[in-house]
Backbone as JSON, one array per atom type, in Angstrom:
{
  "sequence": "MADYAEDVLRAAKTIAVVGLSRDPGKAAHGVPATLQAAGFRIIPVHPSATELLGEKVYRTLADIPEPVDLVDVFRPSPEAAGIAEQAVAIGAKALWLQQGIMSAEARAIAEAGGLDYVENRCTAVVRAIGEITKN",
  "N": [[-10.18, 10.82, 9.25], [-7.43, 11.25, 7.2], [-4.28, 12.84, 7.82], [-1.89, 15.24, 6.5], [0.76, 14.26, 7.02], [0.24, 11.51, 7.3], [-0.59, 10.96, 4.69], [1.8, 11.42, 3.28], [3.42, 9.39, 4.34], [1.93, 7.11, 3.6], [2.33, 7.13, 0.85], [4.91, 6.33, 0.55], [7.28, 3.74, -0.04], [9.93, 2.92, -0.03], [12.29, 3.82, 2.3], [14.87, 5.87, 3.17], [16.95, 6.06, 5.9], [18.47, 8.46, 7.59], [20.92, 8.55, 9.9], [20.26, 6.29, 11.32], [20.45, 4.39, 14.18], [22.88, 2.29, 15.83], [22.25, 1.37, 18.29], [19.87, -0.49, 19.86], [18.21, 0.51, 21.85], [17.63, 3.1, 21.31], [15.48, 5.6, 19.84], [16.14, 6.15, 17.21], [16.79, 3.72, 16.22], [14.76, 1.92, 16.95], [12.39, 3.05, 15.82], [12.82, 2.97, 12.93], [13.01, 0.16, 12.79], [10.43, -0.61, 13.5], [9.01, 0.44, 11.34], [10.11, -1.11, 9.3], [9.18, -3.64, 10.08], [6.54, -3.26, 9.52], [6.5, -3.47, 6.85], [7.77, -1.61, 5.22], [10.49, -0.75, 3.06], [13.61, -0.37, 4.29], [16.43, 1.65, 4.15], [19.45, 2.01, 5.52], [21.39, 4.87, 6.46], [24.48, 5.69, 7.47], [27.52, 6.76, 9.01], [29.56, 4.87, 9.62], [28.74, 2.2, 10.13], [28.19, -1.13, 8.81], [26.12, -2.9, 8.4], [22.74, -2.69, 9.26], [19.7, -3.47, 10.83], [19.57, -5.73, 9.28], [20.13, -4.84, 6.76], [22.16, -3.53, 4.11], [24.34, -0.82, 4.75], [24.63, 2.56, 3.78], [26.93, 5.22, 3.22], [26.24, 7.85, 2.49], [23.36, 9.62, 1.21], [23.64, 9.89, -1.53], [25.05, 7.63, -2.23], [23.26, 5.55, -2.37], [21.93, 3.07, -4.42], [19.39, 2.93, -5.58], [16.0, 4.06, -6.22], [14.57, 6.36, -3.86], [11.83, 6.89, -1.81], [11.19, 8.32, 0.52], [13.05, 10.31, 2.74], [14.06, 9.87, 5.9], [14.87, 11.55, 8.78], [17.1, 11.37, 11.43], [18.88, 13.15, 12.74], [20.58, 15.99, 14.21], [18.87, 19.19, 14.21], [20.49, 21.35, 13.03], [21.81, 19.99, 10.99], [19.93, 19.4, 9.12], [19.36, 20.98, 6.8], [21.48, 20.46, 5.01], [21.04, 17.74, 4.61], [18.56, 17.9, 3.41], [19.29, 19.1, 0.98], [20.74, 16.97, -0.13], [18.7, 15.06, -0.33], [17.01, 16.23, -2.24], [18.82, 16.2, -4.38], [19.07, 13.44, -4.92], [16.62, 12.86, -5.89], [14.52, 12.16, -4.19], [11.17, 11.72, -2.97], [10.07, 12.8, -0.7], [10.83, 14.51, 2.38], [11.41, 13.9, 5.75], [11.55, 15.08, 8.95], [12.29, 13.87, 12.06], [10.52, 13.69, 15.25], [11.05, 16.51, 17.26], [12.92, 17.62, 15.64], [13.51, 20.34, 13.63], [13.55, 22.67, 10.91], [13.65, 25.6, 9.24], [15.15, 26.25, 7.02], [15.69, 23.73, 5.85], [13.09, 23.02, 5.18], [12.51, 25.0, 3.24], [14.38, 24.34, 1.24], [13.62, 21.69, 0.61], [10.92, 22.04, -0.25], [11.31, 23.82, -2.4], [12.63, 22.09, -4.03], [10.63, 20.41, -4.77], [9.83, 18.41, -3.03], [7.72, 16.62, -0.75], [7.15, 17.58, 2.63], [7.72, 16.99, 6.04], [7.94, 17.8, 9.44], [9.13, 17.48, 12.83], [7.6, 15.29, 13.66], [6.87, 11.89, 14.45], [7.58, 9.09, 12.55], [6.84, 6.47, 13.23], [4.76, 6.81, 15.06], [2.87, 8.18, 13.51], [2.45, 6.2, 11.59], [1.29, 4.19, 13.18], [-1.06, 5.45, 14.18], [-2.41, 5.96, 11.79], [-2.69, 3.4, 10.94], [-0.98, 2.27, 8.97], [0.42, 0.07, 6.74], [2.68, -1.91, 4.76], [2.66, -4.5, 4.23]],
  "CA": [[-9.64, 11.58, 8.15], [-5.97, 11.23, 7.19], [-3.63, 14.14, 7.76], [-0.83, 15.35, 5.5], [1.85, 13.34, 7.35], [-0.2, 10.16, 6.95], [-0.56, 10.86, 3.23], [3.2, 11.31, 2.87], [3.9, 8.06, 4.7], [1.22, 6.13, 2.77], [2.89, 7.17, -0.5], [6.28, 5.81, 0.59], [7.58, 2.3, 0.07], [11.35, 2.84, 0.3], [12.66, 4.89, 3.22], [16.27, 5.99, 3.57], [16.97, 6.59, 7.26], [19.73, 9.12, 7.88], [21.15, 8.56, 11.34], [19.79, 5.06, 11.95], [21.39, 4.08, 15.26], [23.26, 0.9, 16.13], [21.76, 1.08, 19.64], [18.46, -0.86, 19.82], [17.47, 1.24, 22.85], [17.35, 4.47, 20.85], [14.39, 5.77, 18.87], [16.72, 6.13, 15.88], [16.86, 2.31, 15.82], [13.45, 1.3, 17.14], [11.39, 3.57, 14.88], [12.99, 2.32, 11.63], [12.71, -1.27, 12.92], [8.98, -0.71, 13.48], [8.59, 0.67, 9.95], [10.51, -2.29, 8.54], [8.26, -4.72, 10.44], [5.25, -2.95, 8.88], [6.61, -3.74, 5.42], [8.52, -0.61, 4.47], [11.9, -1.06, 2.74], [14.46, 0.57, 5.02], [17.82, 1.75, 3.7], [20.17, 2.78, 6.53], [22.49, 5.77, 6.11], [25.28, 5.82, 8.71], [28.91, 7.0, 8.58], [30.56, 3.81, 9.84], [28.19, 0.84, 10.23], [28.14, -1.84, 7.53], [24.8, -3.5, 8.3], [21.79, -2.38, 10.33], [18.38, -4.05, 10.57], [19.73, -6.73, 8.23], [20.28, -4.16, 5.47], [23.44, -2.87, 3.81], [24.36, 0.58, 5.13], [25.3, 3.47, 2.85], [27.55, 6.36, 3.91], [25.5, 9.07, 2.16], [22.19, 9.39, 0.36], [24.12, 9.77, -2.91], [25.59, 6.28, -2.44], [22.17, 4.58, -2.49], [21.81, 2.78, -5.86], [18.01, 2.71, -6.0], [15.15, 5.2, -5.89], [14.13, 6.53, -2.48], [10.59, 7.65, -1.72], [11.17, 9.18, 1.7], [14.26, 10.41, 3.55], [13.66, 10.02, 7.3], [16.06, 12.14, 9.39], [17.36, 11.25, 12.86], [20.08, 13.92, 12.99], [20.23, 17.28, 14.81], [18.29, 20.21, 13.34], [21.44, 22.08, 12.2], [22.24, 19.17, 9.85], [18.77, 19.11, 8.27], [19.43, 21.66, 5.5], [22.39, 19.68, 4.16], [20.36, 16.5, 4.25], [17.52, 18.29, 2.45], [19.96, 19.26, -0.32], [21.05, 15.63, -0.63], [17.43, 14.42, -0.68], [16.61, 16.81, -3.53], [19.78, 15.74, -5.39], [18.83, 12.04, -5.32], [15.27, 12.72, -6.43], [13.55, 11.63, -3.23], [9.85, 12.34, -3.09], [9.69, 13.47, 0.54], [11.8, 14.64, 3.47], [10.71, 13.83, 7.04], [12.39, 15.29, 10.12], [11.65, 13.21, 13.19], [10.05, 14.49, 16.37], [12.08, 17.31, 17.89], [13.83, 18.16, 14.61], [12.83, 21.36, 12.82], [14.48, 23.53, 10.19], [13.02, 26.42, 8.2], [16.0, 26.15, 5.83], [15.44, 22.42, 5.24], [11.75, 23.12, 4.58], [12.61, 25.81, 2.01], [15.13, 23.55, 0.25], [12.78, 20.56, 0.2], [9.77, 22.5, -1.01], [11.82, 24.35, -3.67], [13.01, 20.93, -4.83], [9.44, 19.63, -5.1], [9.61, 17.31, -2.08], [6.8, 16.76, 0.37], [7.97, 17.88, 3.81], [7.12, 16.84, 7.36], [8.93, 17.97, 10.5], [8.7, 17.37, 14.22], [6.61, 14.19, 13.79], [7.48, 10.56, 14.47], [7.01, 8.22, 11.52], [6.21, 5.29, 13.84], [3.49, 7.23, 15.65], [1.95, 8.45, 12.4], [2.11, 4.9, 11.02], [0.37, 3.49, 14.1], [-2.35, 6.14, 14.2], [-3.06, 5.77, 10.5], [-2.73, 1.97, 10.64], [-0.34, 2.17, 7.66], [1.34, -1.06, 6.56], [3.02, -2.24, 3.38], [2.66, -5.97, 4.14]],
  "C": [[-8.12, 11.62, 8.26], [-5.42, 12.66, 7.2], [-2.5, 14.1, 6.74], [0.3, 14.36, 5.76], [1.48, 11.9, 7.01], [-0.15, 9.96, 5.44], [0.86, 10.67, 2.71], [3.72, 9.91, 3.16], [3.22, 6.97, 3.87], [1.83, 6.02, 1.37], [4.27, 6.52, -0.57], [6.32, 4.29, 0.65], [9.02, 2.12, 0.55], [11.75, 4.06, 1.1], [14.15, 4.82, 3.53], [16.28, 6.67, 4.93], [18.37, 7.13, 7.55], [19.88, 9.23, 9.39], [20.58, 7.35, 12.05], [20.85, 4.61, 12.95], [21.69, 2.58, 15.36], [22.63, 0.43, 17.44], [20.26, 0.77, 19.61], [17.6, -0.12, 20.84], [17.1, 2.66, 22.43], [16.21, 4.49, 19.83], [14.91, 5.69, 17.44], [17.02, 4.71, 15.39], [15.46, 1.69, 15.86], [12.4, 1.77, 16.14], [11.59, 2.95, 13.49], [12.69, 0.81, 11.67], [11.2, -1.5, 12.87], [8.45, -0.53, 12.06], [8.92, -0.54, 9.09], [9.55, -3.45, 8.82], [6.88, -4.51, 9.82], [5.32, -3.07, 7.36], [7.31, -2.68, 4.59], [9.93, -1.11, 4.19], [12.73, 0.02, 3.39], [15.88, 0.49, 4.47], [18.57, 2.61, 4.72], [21.27, 3.66, 5.93], [23.21, 6.1, 7.41], [26.74, 5.96, 8.29], [29.88, 5.84, 8.75], [30.01, 2.39, 9.94], [28.19, 0.19, 8.85], [26.78, -2.5, 7.3], [23.96, -3.11, 9.52], [20.43, -2.9, 9.91], [18.43, -5.06, 9.42], [19.91, -6.15, 6.84], [21.67, -3.57, 5.33], [23.3, -1.39, 4.14], [25.14, 1.38, 4.08], [25.8, 4.67, 3.63], [26.76, 7.66, 3.71], [24.27, 8.69, 1.34], [22.61, 9.17, -1.08], [24.64, 8.38, -3.23], [24.5, 5.23, -2.66], [21.87, 4.34, -3.97], [20.39, 2.54, -6.36], [17.17, 3.92, -5.63], [14.68, 5.18, -4.44], [12.86, 7.37, -2.49], [10.66, 8.71, -0.63], [12.53, 9.14, 2.38], [13.81, 10.78, 4.96], [14.91, 10.41, 8.09], [16.05, 12.02, 10.92], [18.69, 11.93, 13.18], [19.67, 15.27, 13.56], [19.73, 18.29, 13.77], [19.31, 20.97, 12.5], [21.95, 21.3, 10.98], [21.13, 18.98, 8.8], [18.86, 19.76, 6.89], [20.34, 20.91, 4.54], [21.77, 18.37, 3.72], [19.25, 16.78, 3.25], [18.13, 18.46, 1.05], [20.26, 17.91, -0.95], [19.78, 14.91, -1.08], [16.92, 14.93, -2.03], [17.51, 16.25, -4.64], [19.53, 14.3, -5.84], [17.43, 11.82, -5.87], [14.28, 12.06, -5.5], [12.23, 12.37, -3.4], [9.46, 13.13, -1.85], [10.85, 13.49, 1.52], [11.01, 14.72, 4.77], [11.73, 14.02, 8.15], [11.65, 14.76, 11.34], [11.29, 14.19, 14.31], [11.21, 15.2, 17.04], [13.05, 17.94, 16.91], [13.02, 19.1, 13.71], [13.87, 22.22, 12.13], [13.74, 24.28, 9.08], [13.83, 26.32, 6.91], [15.78, 24.82, 5.11], [14.08, 22.42, 4.55], [11.83, 23.86, 3.25], [13.32, 25.03, 0.91], [14.26, 22.42, -0.29], [11.62, 21.02, -0.68], [10.19, 23.09, -2.35], [12.2, 23.22, -4.62], [11.83, 20.02, -5.18], [9.16, 18.46, -4.18], [8.48, 17.64, -1.12], [7.67, 16.9, 1.62], [7.15, 17.73, 5.08], [8.24, 17.05, 8.37], [8.27, 17.81, 11.86], [7.56, 16.37, 14.41], [7.38, 12.87, 13.76], [6.8, 9.67, 13.45], [6.3, 7.02, 12.14], [4.86, 5.65, 14.46], [2.46, 7.48, 14.54], [1.51, 7.14, 11.74], [1.09, 4.18, 11.88], [-1.01, 4.14, 14.11], [-3.12, 5.9, 12.91], [-3.2, 4.31, 10.09], [-2.16, 1.69, 9.24], [0.62, 0.99, 7.66], [1.57, -1.26, 5.07], [3.05, -3.75, 3.18], [1.51, -6.47, 3.29]]
}
Protein backbone atom coordinates (compact mmCIF):
# COMPACT_ATOMS: atom_id res chain seq x y z
CA MET A 1 0.00 0.00 0.00
CA ALA A 2 1.43 3.38 -1.04
CA ASP A 3 1.85 6.08 1.56
CA TYR A 4 1.21 9.80 1.17
CA ALA A 5 4.85 10.59 0.33
CA GLU A 6 4.83 7.96 -2.42
CA ASP A 7 1.63 9.47 -3.84
CA VAL A 8 3.21 12.94 -3.89
CA LEU A 9 6.31 11.65 -5.66
CA ARG A 10 4.30 9.57 -8.16
CA ALA A 11 2.37 12.70 -9.17
CA ALA A 12 5.57 14.63 -9.92
CA LYS A 13 7.41 14.77 -13.23
CA THR A 14 9.37 18.02 -12.89
CA ILE A 15 11.31 18.57 -9.66
CA ALA A 16 13.04 21.83 -8.77
CA VAL A 17 15.84 21.05 -6.32
CA VAL A 18 16.68 23.96 -4.03
CA GLY A 19 20.19 23.49 -2.71
CA LEU A 20 21.41 20.91 -5.22
CA SER A 21 25.09 20.52 -4.35
CA ARG A 22 28.10 20.65 -6.66
CA ASP A 23 29.75 17.96 -4.51
CA PRO A 24 28.94 14.45 -5.82
CA GLY A 25 29.69 13.05 -2.36
CA LYS A 26 26.80 14.89 -0.74
CA ALA A 27 23.21 13.68 -0.54
CA ALA A 28 22.14 17.03 -2.00
CA HIS A 29 23.82 15.88 -5.24
CA GLY A 30 23.37 12.11 -5.16
CA VAL A 31 19.65 12.11 -4.36
CA PRO A 32 18.70 14.41 -7.27
CA ALA A 33 21.02 12.41 -9.56
CA THR A 34 19.17 9.23 -8.55
CA LEU A 35 15.82 10.87 -9.29
CA GLN A 36 17.10 12.08 -12.66
CA ALA A 37 18.31 8.57 -13.51
CA ALA A 38 14.80 7.30 -12.69
CA GLY A 39 13.36 9.64 -15.32
CA PHE A 40 12.36 12.71 -13.33
CA ARG A 41 13.11 16.13 -14.86
CA ILE A 42 15.44 17.86 -12.41
CA ILE A 43 15.80 21.64 -12.35
CA PRO A 44 18.67 22.76 -10.10
CA VAL A 45 18.32 25.90 -7.97
CA HIS A 46 21.69 27.15 -6.69
CA PRO A 47 23.05 30.66 -5.99
CA SER A 48 26.22 30.44 -8.08
CA ALA A 49 26.50 27.28 -10.21
CA THR A 50 25.67 27.47 -13.92
CA GLU A 51 25.14 23.78 -14.69
CA LEU A 52 24.51 20.77 -12.47
CA LEU A 53 23.56 17.23 -13.52
CA GLY A 54 23.75 18.46 -17.11
CA GLU A 55 20.94 20.96 -16.50
CA LYS A 56 20.89 24.75 -16.51
CA VAL A 57 20.85 26.14 -12.96
CA TYR A 58 18.47 28.87 -11.84
CA ARG A 59 19.21 31.28 -8.98
CA THR A 60 15.67 31.22 -7.54
CA LEU A 61 12.44 29.30 -8.04
CA ALA A 62 10.95 32.44 -9.62
CA ASP A 63 13.58 32.30 -12.38
CA ILE A 64 12.43 28.88 -13.62
CA PRO A 65 10.57 29.40 -16.93
CA GLU A 66 8.46 26.24 -16.83
CA PRO A 67 5.92 24.63 -14.50
CA VAL A 68 7.27 22.77 -11.48
CA ASP A 69 5.44 19.86 -9.91
CA LEU A 70 7.57 19.41 -6.80
CA VAL A 71 10.04 21.64 -4.96
CA ASP A 72 12.61 19.41 -3.21
CA VAL A 73 14.51 21.25 -0.46
CA PHE A 74 18.10 20.57 0.61
CA ARG A 75 18.51 23.71 2.74
CA PRO A 76 18.46 24.19 6.53
CA SER A 77 15.09 24.17 8.31
CA PRO A 78 15.17 27.94 9.07
CA GLU A 79 15.14 28.62 5.29
CA ALA A 80 12.16 26.36 4.61
CA ALA A 81 9.41 28.95 5.20
CA GLY A 82 10.88 31.34 2.63
CA ILE A 83 11.22 28.51 0.14
CA ALA A 84 7.61 27.51 0.84
CA GLU A 85 6.50 31.06 0.00
CA GLN A 86 8.43 30.87 -3.28
CA ALA A 87 6.96 27.45 -4.10
CA VAL A 88 3.43 28.78 -3.59
CA ALA A 89 4.25 31.87 -5.69
CA ILE A 90 5.38 29.79 -8.70
CA GLY A 91 2.36 27.50 -8.51
CA ALA A 92 4.23 24.33 -7.58
CA LYS A 93 2.02 21.40 -6.67
CA ALA A 94 4.09 20.10 -3.75
CA LEU A 95 6.84 21.03 -1.31
CA TRP A 96 9.19 18.33 0.02
CA LEU A 97 11.70 18.92 2.81
CA GLN A 98 14.43 16.30 2.78
CA GLN A 99 15.32 14.03 5.68
CA GLY A 100 16.30 16.05 8.74
CA ILE A 101 14.49 19.19 7.56
CA MET A 102 11.28 20.19 9.33
CA SER A 103 9.33 23.43 9.62
CA ALA A 104 5.87 24.03 11.05
CA GLU A 105 5.87 27.45 9.35
CA ALA A 106 6.74 25.96 5.94
CA ARG A 107 3.98 23.38 6.40
CA ALA A 108 1.43 26.10 7.20
CA ILE A 109 2.48 28.20 4.20
CA ALA A 110 2.46 25.24 1.81
CA GLU A 111 -0.88 23.88 2.97
CA ALA A 112 -2.50 27.35 2.94
CA GLY A 113 -1.23 27.69 -0.63
CA GLY A 114 -2.78 24.37 -1.64
CA LEU A 115 0.50 22.45 -1.95
CA ASP A 116 1.00 18.86 -0.91
CA TYR A 117 3.63 18.76 1.83
CA VAL A 118 6.19 16.19 2.93
CA GLU A 119 8.96 16.76 5.47
CA ASN A 120 11.79 14.78 7.01
CA ARG A 121 11.72 12.14 4.24
CA CYS A 122 14.24 11.36 1.51
CA THR A 123 12.86 11.42 -2.02
CA ALA A 124 15.36 8.78 -3.16
CA VAL A 125 14.38 6.38 -0.38
CA VAL A 126 10.66 6.88 -1.03
CA ARG A 127 11.28 6.40 -4.77
CA ALA A 128 13.18 3.16 -4.17
CA ILE A 129 10.65 1.72 -1.72
CA GLY A 130 7.74 2.57 -4.00
CA GLU A 131 9.66 1.51 -7.13
CA ILE A 132 8.70 4.84 -8.72
CA THR A 133 10.19 5.63 -12.13
CA LYS A 134 9.30 8.00 -14.95
CA ASN A 135 11.26 6.11 -17.64
